[in-house]
Short mmCIF file of the C-alpha atoms (twelve columns), coordinates in Angstrom:
data_MODEL
# 
_entry.id   MODEL 
# 
loop_
_atom_site.group_PDB 
_atom_site.id 
_atom_site.type_symbol 
_atom_site.label_atom_id 
_atom_site.label_alt_id 
_atom_site.label_comp_id 
_atom_site.label_asym_id 
_atom_site.label_seq_id 
_atom_site.Cartn_x 
_atom_site.Cartn_y 
_atom_site.Cartn_z 
_atom_site.pdbx_PDB_model_num 
ATOM 1   C CA . MET A 1   -8.311  11.740  -16.633 1 
ATOM 2   C CA . THR A 2   -5.381  12.539  -19.144 1 
ATOM 3   C CA . LEU A 3   -4.920  9.144   -21.340 1 
ATOM 4   C CA . THR A 4   -1.688  8.446   -23.085 1 
ATOM 5   C CA . ASP A 5   -2.314  5.025   -25.221 1 
ATOM 6   C CA . ALA A 6   1.310   3.461   -25.834 1 
ATOM 7   C CA . PRO A 7   1.847   2.880   -29.777 1 
ATOM 8   C CA . GLY A 8   0.161   -0.526  -31.182 1 
ATOM 9   C CA . THR A 9   -2.930  -0.771  -28.280 1 
ATOM 10  C CA . THR A 10  -6.318  -2.111  -29.893 1 
ATOM 11  C CA . GLY A 11  -8.372  -2.921  -26.887 1 
ATOM 12  C CA . ASP A 12  -9.582  -6.078  -28.902 1 
ATOM 13  C CA . THR A 13  -10.983 -7.983  -26.260 1 
ATOM 14  C CA . GLY A 14  -10.871 -11.902 -27.689 1 
ATOM 15  C CA . ALA A 15  -9.144  -14.473 -26.153 1 
ATOM 16  C CA . THR A 16  -6.068  -13.345 -23.928 1 
ATOM 17  C CA . GLY A 17  -3.959  -14.689 -26.266 1 
ATOM 18  C CA . ALA A 18  -4.628  -13.076 -29.305 1 
ATOM 19  C CA . ARG A 19  -5.233  -9.468  -27.718 1 
ATOM 20  C CA . THR A 20  -3.136  -6.373  -26.691 1 
ATOM 21  C CA . ILE A 21  -3.744  -6.549  -22.755 1 
ATOM 22  C CA . ARG A 22  -3.651  -2.286  -21.638 1 
ATOM 23  C CA . ILE A 23  -2.193  -2.028  -18.022 1 
ATOM 24  C CA . GLY A 24  -2.810  1.216   -16.537 1 
ATOM 25  C CA . THR A 25  -0.512  2.915   -14.132 1 
ATOM 26  C CA . ARG A 26  -0.018  6.423   -12.721 1 
ATOM 27  C CA . ALA A 27  2.947   8.495   -13.977 1 
ATOM 28  C CA . SER A 28  5.331   8.221   -11.128 1 
ATOM 29  C CA . LEU A 29  8.545   6.131   -11.259 1 
ATOM 30  C CA . LEU A 30  7.363   3.964   -8.074  1 
ATOM 31  C CA . ALA A 31  4.085   3.283   -10.133 1 
ATOM 32  C CA . ARG A 32  5.535   2.315   -13.224 1 
ATOM 33  C CA . THR A 33  8.536   0.556   -11.488 1 
ATOM 34  C CA . GLN A 34  5.664   -1.908  -9.939  1 
ATOM 35  C CA . THR A 35  3.384   -1.473  -13.324 1 
ATOM 36  C CA . ASP A 36  6.277   -3.253  -14.889 1 
ATOM 37  C CA . ILE A 37  6.629   -6.180  -12.186 1 
ATOM 38  C CA . VAL A 38  3.175   -7.407  -13.470 1 
ATOM 39  C CA . ALA A 39  3.979   -6.363  -17.572 1 
ATOM 40  C CA . SER A 40  7.353   -8.527  -17.375 1 
ATOM 41  C CA . ALA A 41  5.337   -11.187 -15.432 1 
ATOM 42  C CA . LEU A 42  2.590   -11.490 -18.455 1 
ATOM 43  C CA . ARG A 43  4.970   -11.128 -21.169 1 
ATOM 44  C CA . GLU A 44  6.915   -13.984 -20.252 1 
ATOM 45  C CA . THR A 45  3.893   -16.319 -20.871 1 
ATOM 46  C CA . GLY A 46  3.548   -14.857 -23.941 1 
ATOM 47  C CA . ALA A 47  1.078   -12.871 -23.477 1 
ATOM 48  C CA . THR A 48  1.319   -9.381  -25.747 1 
ATOM 49  C CA . VAL A 49  1.110   -6.124  -23.298 1 
ATOM 50  C CA . GLU A 50  1.051   -2.103  -23.771 1 
ATOM 51  C CA . VAL A 51  1.445   0.319   -20.519 1 
ATOM 52  C CA . VAL A 52  -0.882  3.139   -20.710 1 
ATOM 53  C CA . THR A 53  -0.293  5.859   -18.283 1 
ATOM 54  C CA . ILE A 54  -3.255  7.790   -16.723 1 
ATOM 55  C CA . SER A 55  -2.945  10.883  -14.731 1 
ATOM 56  C CA . THR A 56  -4.710  11.169  -11.458 1 
ATOM 57  C CA . GLU A 57  -6.336  14.077  -9.653  1 
ATOM 58  C CA . GLY A 58  -3.621  12.961  -6.500  1 
ATOM 59  C CA . ASP A 59  -0.710  13.346  -9.597  1 
ATOM 60  C CA . ARG A 60  -1.857  16.322  -10.168 1 
ATOM 61  C CA . THR A 61  -2.793  18.654  -7.265  1 
ATOM 62  C CA . GLN A 62  0.928   16.745  -5.779  1 
ATOM 63  C CA . ALA A 63  3.114   18.114  -8.533  1 
ATOM 64  C CA . ALA A 64  1.174   21.590  -8.032  1 
ATOM 65  C CA . GLY A 65  1.825   21.245  -4.016  1 
ATOM 66  C CA . THR A 66  -1.549  21.855  -3.184  1 
ATOM 67  C CA . PRO A 67  -4.000  20.054  -0.855  1 
ATOM 68  C CA . ILE A 68  -6.476  17.406  -1.980  1 
ATOM 69  C CA . ALA A 69  -9.476  17.869  -1.721  1 
ATOM 70  C CA . GLY A 70  -11.615 15.983  0.731   1 
ATOM 71  C CA . SER A 71  -10.302 12.906  2.862   1 
ATOM 72  C CA . GLY A 72  -7.247  12.041  -0.022  1 
ATOM 73  C CA . VAL A 73  -8.815  9.044   0.222   1 
ATOM 74  C CA . GLY A 74  -8.551  6.948   -3.181  1 
ATOM 75  C CA . VAL A 75  -7.206  9.746   -5.156  1 
ATOM 76  C CA . PHE A 76  -4.020  7.858   -6.712  1 
ATOM 77  C CA . VAL A 77  -7.069  5.194   -7.431  1 
ATOM 78  C CA . THR A 78  -10.221 6.503   -9.003  1 
ATOM 79  C CA . ALA A 79  -8.906  7.170   -12.846 1 
ATOM 80  C CA . LEU A 80  -7.941  4.198   -13.266 1 
ATOM 81  C CA . ARG A 81  -10.594 2.616   -11.714 1 
ATOM 82  C CA . GLU A 82  -12.710 4.741   -14.193 1 
ATOM 83  C CA . ALA A 83  -10.505 3.979   -17.185 1 
ATOM 84  C CA . LEU A 84  -10.834 0.325   -16.778 1 
ATOM 85  C CA . LEU A 85  -15.148 0.321   -16.759 1 
ATOM 86  C CA . ALA A 86  -14.654 2.492   -19.983 1 
ATOM 87  C CA . GLY A 87  -12.570 0.213   -21.625 1 
ATOM 88  C CA . GLU A 88  -10.041 1.817   -22.064 1 
ATOM 89  C CA . ILE A 89  -7.319  -0.376  -19.953 1 
ATOM 90  C CA . ASP A 90  -7.446  -4.344  -19.268 1 
ATOM 91  C CA . VAL A 91  -6.161  -3.906  -16.122 1 
ATOM 92  C CA . ALA A 92  -5.210  -1.531  -13.588 1 
ATOM 93  C CA . VAL A 93  -2.124  -2.057  -11.008 1 
ATOM 94  C CA . HIS A 94  -2.161  -0.476  -7.456  1 
ATOM 95  C CA . SER A 95  -0.185  0.027   -4.123  1 
ATOM 96  C CA . TYR A 96  -3.040  -2.199  -2.260  1 
ATOM 97  C CA . LYS A 97  -2.278  -0.439  0.560   1 
ATOM 98  C CA . ASP A 98  -4.066  2.660   -1.310  1 
ATOM 99  C CA . LEU A 99  -7.195  1.042   -2.159  1 
ATOM 100 C CA . PRO A 100 -10.319 2.092   -0.682  1 
ATOM 101 C CA . THR A 101 -11.939 -1.394  1.459   1 
ATOM 102 C CA . ALA A 102 -14.692 -0.533  -0.551  1 
ATOM 103 C CA . GLY A 103 -14.844 -2.738  -3.690  1 
ATOM 104 C CA . VAL A 104 -16.562 -1.416  -7.108  1 
ATOM 105 C CA . PRO A 105 -18.814 -3.096  -9.095  1 
ATOM 106 C CA . GLY A 106 -18.219 -4.168  -11.806 1 
ATOM 107 C CA . LEU A 107 -14.233 -4.998  -10.846 1 
ATOM 108 C CA . VAL A 108 -12.444 -7.789  -9.163  1 
ATOM 109 C CA . LEU A 109 -8.969  -8.082  -7.555  1 
ATOM 110 C CA . ALA A 110 -7.704  -10.806 -9.597  1 
ATOM 111 C CA . ALA A 111 -4.498  -10.781 -8.418  1 
ATOM 112 C CA . VAL A 112 -2.344  -10.452 -5.182  1 
ATOM 113 C CA . PRO A 113 1.662   -10.301 -6.439  1 
ATOM 114 C CA . ALA A 114 4.523   -11.545 -4.022  1 
ATOM 115 C CA . ARG A 115 5.295   -8.735  -1.814  1 
ATOM 116 C CA . GLU A 116 8.289   -6.459  -0.808  1 
ATOM 117 C CA . ASP A 117 9.247   -6.372  2.850   1 
ATOM 118 C CA . PRO A 118 6.203   -4.325  4.390   1 
ATOM 119 C CA . ARG A 119 7.900   -2.446  6.760   1 
ATOM 120 C CA . ASP A 120 8.771   1.497   6.965   1 
ATOM 121 C CA . ALA A 121 12.453  3.077   6.571   1 
ATOM 122 C CA . LEU A 122 13.918  6.042   7.540   1 
ATOM 123 C CA . VAL A 123 16.322  7.991   5.524   1 
ATOM 124 C CA . ALA A 124 17.842  10.899  8.053   1 
ATOM 125 C CA . ARG A 125 20.903  13.000  7.808   1 
ATOM 126 C CA . ASP A 126 24.770  11.740  8.819   1 
ATOM 127 C CA . GLY A 127 23.662  8.072   9.047   1 
ATOM 128 C CA . MET A 128 21.602  8.805   12.021  1 
ATOM 129 C CA . VAL A 129 18.733  6.217   13.372  1 
ATOM 130 C CA . LEU A 130 15.952  7.908   14.312  1 
ATOM 131 C CA . GLY A 131 16.843  6.775   18.922  1 
ATOM 132 C CA . GLU A 132 20.219  9.148   17.261  1 
ATOM 133 C CA . LEU A 133 17.940  12.004  16.279  1 
ATOM 134 C CA . PRO A 134 18.275  14.830  18.735  1 
ATOM 135 C CA . PRO A 135 15.286  15.995  20.155  1 
ATOM 136 C CA . GLY A 136 13.596  18.864  18.179  1 
ATOM 137 C CA . SER A 137 14.699  17.234  14.486  1 
ATOM 138 C CA . VAL A 138 12.265  17.521  11.736  1 
ATOM 139 C CA . ILE A 139 10.707  14.516  10.183  1 
ATOM 140 C CA . GLY A 140 8.795   14.493  7.264   1 
ATOM 141 C CA . THR A 141 5.886   11.896  6.657   1 
ATOM 142 C CA . GLY A 142 2.732   11.768  4.334   1 
ATOM 143 C CA . SER A 143 0.962   9.777   6.917   1 
ATOM 144 C CA . PRO A 144 -0.982  10.180  10.289  1 
ATOM 145 C CA . ARG A 145 -0.184  6.720   11.360  1 
ATOM 146 C CA . ARG A 146 3.703   6.934   11.219  1 
ATOM 147 C CA . VAL A 147 2.781   10.562  13.216  1 
ATOM 148 C CA . ALA A 148 0.645   8.967   15.459  1 
ATOM 149 C CA . GLN A 149 3.622   5.962   16.265  1 
ATOM 150 C CA . ILE A 150 6.580   7.607   16.257  1 
ATOM 151 C CA . GLY A 151 5.096   10.037  17.886  1 
ATOM 152 C CA . ALA A 152 4.226   7.877   20.538  1 
ATOM 153 C CA . LEU A 153 8.490   6.523   21.062  1 
ATOM 154 C CA . GLY A 154 8.454   9.670   23.021  1 
ATOM 155 C CA . LEU A 155 11.883  11.128  21.137  1 
ATOM 156 C CA . GLY A 156 10.972  14.623  20.850  1 
ATOM 157 C CA . LEU A 157 11.116  14.497  17.136  1 
ATOM 158 C CA . GLU A 158 8.876   17.341  15.039  1 
ATOM 159 C CA . LEU A 159 6.499   15.727  12.498  1 
ATOM 160 C CA . VAL A 160 5.851   17.573  9.645   1 
ATOM 161 C CA . PRO A 161 3.674   16.669  6.539   1 
ATOM 162 C CA . ILE A 162 5.712   16.068  3.426   1 
ATOM 163 C CA . ARG A 163 4.284   15.522  -0.592  1 
ATOM 164 C CA . GLY A 164 5.647   14.394  -3.174  1 
ATOM 165 C CA . ASN A 165 7.633   11.189  -5.180  1 
ATOM 166 C CA . VAL A 166 10.892  9.467   -3.213  1 
ATOM 167 C CA . ASP A 167 13.050  11.719  -4.797  1 
ATOM 168 C CA . THR A 168 11.317  14.657  -3.901  1 
ATOM 169 C CA . ARG A 169 11.360  12.914  -0.201  1 
ATOM 170 C CA . ILE A 170 14.819  12.445  0.188   1 
ATOM 171 C CA . GLY A 171 16.017  15.317  -1.435  1 
ATOM 172 C CA . LYS A 172 14.393  17.554  1.162   1 
ATOM 173 C CA . VAL A 173 17.189  15.924  3.518   1 
ATOM 174 C CA . THR A 174 19.927  15.815  1.314   1 
ATOM 175 C CA . ARG A 175 19.352  19.606  1.114   1 
ATOM 176 C CA . GLY A 176 19.056  20.109  4.662   1 
ATOM 177 C CA . GLU A 177 15.320  21.312  4.808   1 
ATOM 178 C CA . LEU A 178 14.695  18.270  6.682   1 
ATOM 179 C CA . ASP A 179 16.765  16.179  9.130   1 
ATOM 180 C CA . GLY A 180 14.726  13.107  7.731   1 
ATOM 181 C CA . VAL A 181 11.856  11.505  6.050   1 
ATOM 182 C CA . VAL A 182 9.503   8.087   7.167   1 
ATOM 183 C CA . LEU A 183 9.019   6.112   3.888   1 
ATOM 184 C CA . ALA A 184 8.026   2.501   2.841   1 
ATOM 185 C CA . ARG A 185 10.652  0.355   2.468   1 
ATOM 186 C CA . ALA A 186 8.685   -1.247  -0.223  1 
ATOM 187 C CA . GLY A 187 9.326   2.041   -2.290  1 
ATOM 188 C CA . LEU A 188 13.063  1.837   -1.666  1 
ATOM 189 C CA . ALA A 189 14.009  -1.881  -2.634  1 
ATOM 190 C CA . ARG A 190 11.109  -1.251  -5.892  1 
ATOM 191 C CA . LEU A 191 13.511  1.674   -7.360  1 
ATOM 192 C CA . GLY A 192 16.686  0.205   -6.133  1 
ATOM 193 C CA . ARG A 193 17.546  2.767   -3.493  1 
ATOM 194 C CA . VAL A 194 16.830  0.851   -0.114  1 
ATOM 195 C CA . GLY A 195 20.586  1.434   0.705   1 
ATOM 196 C CA . GLU A 196 19.916  4.978   1.631   1 
ATOM 197 C CA . ALA A 197 17.825  3.770   4.236   1 
ATOM 198 C CA . THR A 198 19.194  4.732   7.964   1 
ATOM 199 C CA . GLU A 199 17.152  2.405   9.654   1 
ATOM 200 C CA . VAL A 200 14.431  0.153   8.403   1 
ATOM 201 C CA . LEU A 201 12.024  0.442   11.824  1 
ATOM 202 C CA . ASP A 202 11.167  -2.497  13.592  1 
ATOM 203 C CA . PRO A 203 7.287   -3.213  13.540  1 
ATOM 204 C CA . VAL A 204 7.145   -3.589  17.192  1 
ATOM 205 C CA . GLN A 205 7.479   0.124   17.515  1 
ATOM 206 C CA . VAL A 206 6.036   1.331   14.255  1 
ATOM 207 C CA . LEU A 207 3.095   -0.879  12.604  1 
ATOM 208 C CA . PRO A 208 2.930   -0.800  8.568   1 
ATOM 209 C CA . ALA A 209 -0.521  0.600   7.165   1 
ATOM 210 C CA . PRO A 210 -2.473  -2.391  6.249   1 
ATOM 211 C CA . ALA A 211 -1.212  -4.585  3.022   1 
ATOM 212 C CA . GLN A 212 1.817   -1.817  2.534   1 
ATOM 213 C CA . GLY A 213 3.968   -3.358  0.178   1 
ATOM 214 C CA . ALA A 214 2.018   -5.553  -1.869  1 
ATOM 215 C CA . LEU A 215 0.340   -4.943  -5.166  1 
ATOM 216 C CA . ALA A 216 -2.855  -5.439  -6.394  1 
ATOM 217 C CA . CYS A 217 -4.050  -6.141  -9.954  1 
ATOM 218 C CA . GLU A 218 -7.407  -5.255  -11.001 1 
ATOM 219 C CA . CYS A 219 -9.716  -5.894  -14.395 1 
ATOM 220 C CA . ARG A 220 -13.127 -6.020  -15.310 1 
ATOM 221 C CA . ALA A 221 -15.001 -8.780  -13.730 1 
ATOM 222 C CA . ASP A 222 -16.670 -9.965  -16.657 1 
ATOM 223 C CA . ASP A 223 -13.154 -10.561 -17.677 1 
ATOM 224 C CA . ALA A 224 -13.001 -14.201 -17.156 1 
ATOM 225 C CA . PRO A 225 -9.848  -15.529 -19.148 1 
ATOM 226 C CA . LEU A 226 -7.927  -12.327 -18.602 1 
ATOM 227 C CA . ALA A 227 -8.626  -12.656 -14.248 1 
ATOM 228 C CA . GLU A 228 -7.020  -16.225 -14.744 1 
ATOM 229 C CA . LEU A 229 -4.544  -15.405 -16.537 1 
ATOM 230 C CA . LEU A 230 -3.687  -12.546 -13.920 1 
ATOM 231 C CA . ARG A 231 -4.291  -15.093 -11.172 1 
ATOM 232 C CA . THR A 232 -2.093  -18.488 -12.314 1 
ATOM 233 C CA . THR A 233 0.475   -15.583 -13.460 1 
ATOM 234 C CA . LEU A 234 0.956   -13.534 -10.211 1 
ATOM 235 C CA . HIS A 235 -1.001  -14.170 -7.662  1 
ATOM 236 C CA . ASP A 236 0.453   -15.341 -4.471  1 
ATOM 237 C CA . GLY A 237 -2.134  -16.964 -2.051  1 
ATOM 238 C CA . SER A 238 0.118   -16.741 1.505   1 
ATOM 239 C CA . VAL A 239 0.398   -12.152 0.694   1 
ATOM 240 C CA . ALA A 240 -3.412  -12.614 0.148   1 
ATOM 241 C CA . VAL A 241 -4.492  -14.050 3.168   1 
ATOM 242 C CA . ALA A 242 -1.829  -11.566 5.448   1 
ATOM 243 C CA . VAL A 243 -3.301  -8.693  3.183   1 
ATOM 244 C CA . THR A 244 -7.222  -9.612  3.763   1 
ATOM 245 C CA . ALA A 245 -6.677  -10.264 7.898   1 
ATOM 246 C CA . GLU A 246 -4.528  -6.474  7.648   1 
ATOM 247 C CA . ARG A 247 -7.396  -4.710  5.672   1 
ATOM 248 C CA . ALA A 248 -10.373 -6.367  7.694   1 
ATOM 249 C CA . VAL A 249 -9.220  -4.816  10.227  1 
ATOM 250 C CA . LEU A 250 -9.273  -1.310  8.433   1 
ATOM 251 C CA . ALA A 251 -12.209 -1.916  7.190   1 
ATOM 252 C CA . GLY A 252 -13.686 -2.950  10.842  1 
ATOM 253 C CA . LEU A 253 -12.811 0.040   12.366  1 
ATOM 254 C CA . GLY A 254 -14.705 1.732   9.693   1 
ATOM 255 C CA . SER A 255 -11.473 4.181   8.629   1 
ATOM 256 C CA . PRO A 256 -10.307 5.535   5.770   1 
ATOM 257 C CA . CYS A 257 -6.796  3.682   4.247   1 
ATOM 258 C CA . ASP A 258 -4.859  6.894   5.161   1 
ATOM 259 C CA . ALA A 259 -6.020  6.426   9.054   1 
ATOM 260 C CA . PRO A 260 -3.704  6.215   11.922  1 
ATOM 261 C CA . VAL A 261 -4.043  2.465   11.720  1 
ATOM 262 C CA . GLY A 262 -0.904  0.151   11.347  1 
ATOM 263 C CA . ALA A 263 -1.372  -3.916  10.789  1 
ATOM 264 C CA . LEU A 264 0.754   -6.812  9.795   1 
ATOM 265 C CA . ALA A 265 -0.366  -10.463 9.284   1 
ATOM 266 C CA . GLU A 266 2.189   -13.275 8.679   1 
ATOM 267 C CA . VAL A 267 1.379   -16.723 7.553   1 
ATOM 268 C CA . VAL A 268 3.793   -18.594 9.815   1 
ATOM 269 C CA . GLU A 269 4.330   -22.918 10.425  1 
ATOM 270 C CA . ASP A 270 2.718   -24.204 13.625  1 
ATOM 271 C CA . LEU A 271 2.583   -27.433 15.293  1 
ATOM 272 C CA . ASP A 272 -1.165  -29.192 15.742  1 
ATOM 273 C CA . ASP A 273 -2.239  -30.782 18.316  1 
ATOM 274 C CA . ASP A 274 -0.505  -33.941 16.072  1 
ATOM 275 C CA . GLY A 275 2.698   -32.592 16.045  1 
ATOM 276 C CA . HIS A 276 2.132   -32.240 12.128  1 
ATOM 277 C CA . VAL A 277 3.391   -28.747 11.242  1 
ATOM 278 C CA . VAL A 278 0.681   -26.633 9.649   1 
ATOM 279 C CA . GLU A 279 0.261   -22.915 8.584   1 
ATOM 280 C CA . ARG A 280 -1.897  -20.236 10.757  1 
ATOM 281 C CA . LEU A 281 -2.111  -16.739 10.571  1 
ATOM 282 C CA . SER A 282 -0.667  -14.262 13.562  1 
ATOM 283 C CA . LEU A 283 -1.966  -10.838 13.275  1 
ATOM 284 C CA . ARG A 284 -0.588  -7.446  15.231  1 
ATOM 285 C CA . ALA A 285 -2.651  -4.152  14.753  1 
ATOM 286 C CA . VAL A 286 -2.751  -0.567  16.531  1 
ATOM 287 C CA . ALA A 287 -4.717  2.138   16.044  1 
ATOM 288 C CA . ALA A 288 -5.226  5.703   17.553  1 
ATOM 289 C CA . THR A 289 -7.708  7.257   20.155  1 
ATOM 290 C CA . ALA A 290 -9.752  10.086  20.401  1 
ATOM 291 C CA . ASP A 291 -7.245  11.815  22.402  1 
ATOM 292 C CA . GLY A 292 -4.126  10.400  20.578  1 
ATOM 293 C CA . ALA A 293 -2.999  7.769   22.704  1 
ATOM 294 C CA . LEU A 294 -2.341  4.078   20.868  1 
ATOM 295 C CA . VAL A 295 -4.324  0.615   21.957  1 
ATOM 296 C CA . ARG A 296 -2.562  -2.465  20.099  1 
ATOM 297 C CA . ALA A 297 -3.827  -6.158  19.888  1 
ATOM 298 C CA . SER A 298 -2.903  -9.376  18.005  1 
ATOM 299 C CA . ALA A 299 -4.252  -12.784 17.366  1 
ATOM 300 C CA . THR A 300 -3.681  -15.702 15.573  1 
ATOM 301 C CA . GLY A 301 -5.929  -18.541 14.097  1 
ATOM 302 C CA . GLU A 302 -6.634  -20.605 10.567  1 
ATOM 303 C CA . THR A 303 -5.459  -18.975 7.240   1 
ATOM 304 C CA . ASP A 304 -8.864  -19.316 5.484   1 
ATOM 305 C CA . ASP A 305 -10.535 -17.203 8.262   1 
ATOM 306 C CA . ALA A 306 -8.192  -14.211 7.418   1 
ATOM 307 C CA . GLU A 307 -10.893 -12.069 7.053   1 
ATOM 308 C CA . ARG A 308 -12.953 -12.843 10.513  1 
ATOM 309 C CA . ILE A 309 -9.881  -12.975 12.244  1 
ATOM 310 C CA . GLY A 310 -9.350  -8.846  11.308  1 
ATOM 311 C CA . GLN A 311 -12.683 -8.317  11.940  1 
ATOM 312 C CA . ALA A 312 -12.315 -9.577  15.607  1 
ATOM 313 C CA . LEU A 313 -9.300  -7.749  15.972  1 
ATOM 314 C CA . ALA A 314 -11.031 -4.871  15.082  1 
ATOM 315 C CA . GLU A 315 -13.315 -5.290  17.564  1 
ATOM 316 C CA . GLU A 316 -11.497 -5.413  19.949  1 
ATOM 317 C CA . LEU A 317 -9.307  -2.327  19.500  1 
ATOM 318 C CA . LEU A 318 -12.797 -0.683  18.981  1 
ATOM 319 C CA . ALA A 319 -13.518 -2.237  22.710  1 
ATOM 320 C CA . ASP A 320 -9.944  -1.013  23.942  1 
ATOM 321 C CA . GLY A 321 -11.330 2.709   22.785  1 
ATOM 322 C CA . ALA A 322 -10.156 3.307   18.738  1 
ATOM 323 C CA . GLU A 323 -11.545 5.915   17.025  1 
ATOM 324 C CA . PRO A 324 -9.013  6.395   14.079  1 
ATOM 325 C CA . LYS A 325 -10.103 8.634   11.147  1 
ATOM 326 C CA . GLY A 326 -8.176  9.951   7.909   1 
ATOM 327 C CA . ALA A 327 -6.318  12.990  7.671   1 
ATOM 328 C CA . THR A 328 -7.900  16.027  5.395   1 
ATOM 329 C CA . GLY A 329 -5.444  17.134  2.830   1 
ATOM 330 C CA . ILE A 330 -3.046  14.447  2.974   1 
ATOM 331 C CA . GLY A 331 -2.800  11.717  0.798   1 
ATOM 332 C CA . PRO A 332 -1.468  8.621   0.920   1 
ATOM 333 C CA . GLY A 333 2.244   8.589   2.259   1 
ATOM 334 C CA . ALA A 334 4.701   6.599   0.169   1 
# 
């Protein structure tokens, strides 16, 4: 684990108003951009913030073009969490979809900020959408979930593994190496590149990864003042409810974060029996079976019951034959 401390980082453990809050981030442009969202919000409260860049195993293998050992799950997360537990940083900012569903003793998820559009996006040659690409067109994606769902559309596209940052992936299209790539729209939006998408994929066809487009801010469980600052400054309750349900599906299926599982929840307005407007949770999910088919399910319920709704939907998918497994050697897709 390589740490690069910003100048002036002190590690003071006093009150948040009299300390430098060290926020850990991966080195990629997207990770730094996401971290800047959190850093800027904290600075607006008057807090002193420094950013600490951490090189992860996932970053190093990605840069070298070598496979990730094991399933690839958590490779972009582990180093940040180790730095938190060691007291080398105070906050870790994660892409929520990359977090393993199991928590880590000593750490707490303090805030889930506002979410970007969670849908997937296509960047294809000649401005084409999926339905316009001729059969045999080669589409790059690092996500088994996208492979399963796009393959099920029956368009005759060839889906191939791809790693690298957003620039690397889109560059393969502009150089003619691929006919298109599929990425998270949220990443394009945060980098100011959403205009390069030739199509934003309808969740009716391709459900996003659980918690896609959302960020997660972790800190040490014993740092109550910082956890409270993160919560009051950044936490979005509706987003937290939605991603809790989505990730409960993933956990209920016993699947890693890179499994071919899609889930999307929304907090929507509804009318109760007395005609009053209330908020309810709407959840949709899809998972693969052992023979590569897809099973789908949906549910609605109360917002304070998000985890149970997600778990119940996972049980329904399992009863219908879902057997999702993570892919060896492919890390979380952008």
